[in-house]
C-alpha positions in Angstrom: 84.4 165.4 77.8 87.6 163.8 79.1 86.3 164.2 82.7 83.1 162.4 81.8 85.0 159.6 80.1 87.2 159.2 83.1 84.2 159.0 85.4 82.5 156.5 83.1 85.6 154.5 83.0 86.0 154.4 86.7 82.3 153.4 87.2 82.6 150.6 84.7 85.7 149.0 86.2 83.8 147.0 88.9 81.4 145.7 86.3 84.3 144.7 84.1 86.1 143.0 87.0 82.8 141.0 87.7 82.2 140.0 84.1 85.8 139.1 83.2 86.0 135.8 85.1 82.5 134.9 84.0 83.4 135.5 80.3 86.7 133.6 80.8 84.9 130.7 82.4 82.4 130.6 79.5 85.2 130.6 77.0 86.9 127.7 78.7 83.6 125.7 78.9 83.1 126.3 75.2 86.5 125.0 74.4 85.9 121.9 76.6 82.4 121.1 75.3 82.6 119.7 71.8 79.4 118.3 70.2 78.2 115.3 72.1 79.8 112.0 70.7 81.7 113.9 68.0 85.4 114.3 67.3 87.0 116.5 64.6 89.9 115.4 62.3 91.2 118.0 59.8 88.0 119.9 60.2 85.8 116.9 59.5 83.2 115.8 62.1 83.5 112.2 63.0 80.8 110.1 64.7 81.5 107.9 67.7 81.6 104.3 66.3 79.3 101.6 67.7 80.9 98.2 67.2 79.2 95.1 65.9 80.1 91.7 67.5 82.8 90.8 65.1 84.5 94.2 65.5 84.3 94.1 69.3 86.0 90.7 69.3 88.6 91.8 66.8 89.5 94.9 68.9 89.8 92.7 72.0 92.1 90.2 70.2 94.3 93.0 68.9 94.7 94.4 72.4 95.8 91.0 73.6 97.9 89.8 70.6 99.3 93.0 69.0 99.5 95.3 72.0 100.4 92.6 74.6 97.8 93.5 77.2 96.9 90.7 79.6 93.4 89.7 80.4 93.8 90.5 84.1 95.3 93.9 83.2 92.4 95.0 81.1 89.9 93.5 83.5 91.3 95.5 86.4 91.1 98.7 84.3 87.6 98.0 83.1 86.3 97.0 86.5 87.8 100.1 88.1 86.2 102.4 85.4 82.9 100.7 86.1 83.2 101.5 89.8 84.0 105.1 89.0 80.9 105.4 86.7 78.7 103.9 89.4 80.1 106.4 91.9 79.4 109.3 89.6 75.7 108.3 89.2 74.8 106.7 92.5 76.4 108.0 95.7 77.4 105.8 98.6 75.1 107.9 100.8 72.0 107.2 98.8 72.8 103.8 97.3 75.3 102.1 99.6 74.1 98.5 99.2 74.9 97.0 95.8 74.0 93.5 94.6 76.8 92.7 92.1 75.6 90.0 89.7 78.5 88.2 88.0 78.4 86.0 85.0 80.8 83.2 83.9 83.1 85.2 81.6 85.2 88.3 81.5 82.1 90.5 82.1 81.7 88.7 85.4 85.4 89.3 86.1 84.8 93.0 85.6 82.0 92.8 88.1 84.3 91.2 90.7 86.9 93.9 90.2 84.2 96.6 90.4 82.9 95.1 93.7 86.3 95.3 95.3 86.8 98.9 94.3 83.3 99.9 95.3 84.0 98.5 98.7 87.1 100.7 98.9 84.9 103.6 97.9 82.6 103.2 100.9 79.8 101.0 99.4 78.6 97.7 100.7 78.6 95.3 97.8 77.2 91.7 97.9 78.2 89.3 95.2 75.8 86.9 93.4 78.0 84.6 91.3 75.8 81.6 90.3 78.4 79.8 88.1 82.0 80.7 89.1 84.7 80.2 86.5 87.2 77.6 87.5 90.3 79.5 86.3 93.0 81.0 88.4 92.3 84.6 87.4 88.6 84.4 88.5 89.4 82.3 91.6 91.9 85.0 92.6 89.4 87.8 92.0 86.9 86.0 94.2 89.5 85.4 96.9 90.4 89.1 96.9 86.7 90.0 97.5 86.5 87.4 100.3 89.6 88.8 102.0 88.0 92.3 101.9 84.9 90.9 103.7 82.7 91.3 100.7 79.7 89.0 101.3 78.2 86.7 98.7 74.8 85.0 98.4 74.3 81.5 97.0 70.6 81.9 96.0 69.2 84.6 93.7 67.3 87.1 95.8 63.6 87.5 95.1 62.2 90.8 93.9 60.9 91.5 97.4 64.1 90.6 99.2 66.2 92.6 96.7 64.0 95.6 97.3 64.5 95.3 101.0 68.2 94.5 101.1 69.7 96.5 98.3 69.7 100.0 96.7 71.3 99.2 93.3 72.0 96.2 91.1 75.3 96.0 89.1 74.6 93.8 86.1 77.9 92.1 85.1 76.4 88.9 83.7 77.1 88.8 79.9 79.5 90.6 77.6 79.6 91.0 73.8 80.1 87.3 73.1 76.6 86.6 74.5 74.1 84.9 72.2 70.5 84.4 73.3 68.8 82.6 74.9 69.8 83.0 78.5 71.2 79.7 80.0 69.3 78.0 82.9 71.8 79.1 85.6 71.1 82.7 84.9 67.3 82.8 84.2 66.4 83.6 87.8 68.8 86.6 88.0 67.8 88.0 84.6 64.1 87.7 85.6 65.0 89.6 88.9 66.5 92.4 86.9 63.6 92.5 84.5 61.0 92.8 87.3 62.8 94.8 89.9 62.2 98.6 90.5 65.8 99.0 91.8 68.1 101.0 89.5 70.4 98.8 87.5 73.9 99.6 86.2 74.9 97.3 83.3 78.5 96.5 82.4 78.9 96.9 78.6 75.8 94.9 77.5 72.5 94.9 79.4 71.9 91.2 80.3 69.7 89.4 77.8 70.2 92.0 75.1 71.6 91.0 71.7 74.9 92.7 71.2 73.8 94.2 67.9 70.0 94.2 67.9 69.6 95.3 71.6 66.3 94.5 73.4 64.6 91.4 72.1 61.3 91.9 74.0 59.6 94.7 75.9 60.4 92.8 79.2 64.1 93.0 78.8 66.4 94.7 81.3 66.2 98.5 81.3 69.3 99.8 83.1 69.5 103.3 84.4 73.3 103.3 83.8 75.1 101.7 80.9 78.9 101.5 81.1 80.2 100.7 77.7 83.8 99.4 77.7 86.5 100.1 75.2 83.9 101.4 72.7 80.1 101.2 72.7 78.4 98.3 71.0 75.6 98.5 68.5 73.0 97.6 71.1 73.8 100.8 73.0 72.0 102.8 70.4 68.8 101.5 72.0 69.7 102.5 75.5 67.2 104.9 76.9 68.4 105.2 80.5 69.6 108.4 82.2 73.4 107.7 82.3 75.6 106.3 79.5 79.4 106.2 80.3 82.4 104.9 78.4 85.1 103.2 80.4 88.3 101.5 79.6 90.8 104.2 79.1 93.5 102.0 77.6 92.9 101.9 73.8 96.1 102.8 71.9 95.8 105.7 69.4 96.8 103.4 66.5 94.1 101.0 67.3 91.6 103.8 67.6 92.6 105.0 64.1 92.5 101.5 62.5 88.9 100.9 63.6 87.9 104.6 63.3 86.5 104.4 66.8 86.5 108.3 67.2 86.4 107.9 71.0 85.6 111.0 73.0 88.4 112.7 75.0 88.5 111.6 78.6 88.5 114.7 80.8 91.6 115.3 83.0 92.6 112.1 84.8 89.1 110.6 84.7 88.7 106.8 84.0 85.3 107.2 82.4 83.5 109.7 80.2 79.8 110.5 79.9 78.4 109.9 76.4 
């Protein structure tokens, strides 16, 4: 009997050696894969919070006033996380040419920052900035893009020319302060995004959407990628695209607790996390 056991033991060792790393890997994956959009506090499951407009403004103001972040500091971190999210979903090999559509506020600033970082990542961004903001921060961001040989266009491309010249549109027109209707300066570019068949990556709020109600008509922009910043807004519940990422890895723990944001854990040293 002991001889049989020894023979069985020796014959099973190669199988055990093969299974052990597989089982270990499965165990690690299980530890790293909590329920999607859930966090647990003291054994209680907590849902990821979607902010209404007033909450989004309040969180932003606390970051500036209570935690002493500067606008350009948060804009740089937000734009960088947007560039990383784009790179995760649309490779520079398949989608190198990006039309970056920038609006007049902070969302447009995020787009300018993202364009600069995308250029450093091997993409070829082109900026469409129909109503530049006449403030030093935005002028400096535009200057940085110019110094990196990032081209800009003065006229909104047509649906046909966009399909010919670009592989992706980065929608950085309006943020959570937007209230419909779309102003005249931006009607053409919003219509381009409504009609194009190019994939669209929207920064925080898809252009033309109500921050709380989401799409207002069936013709509204349908992005393939939504990059929520700081925390997702209520309109993101209507998002039906393939990729939803959260960016802006800068929210202090105390602020997260105060607003019960229940943000997901960012993996490793990543700047964005898939929702």
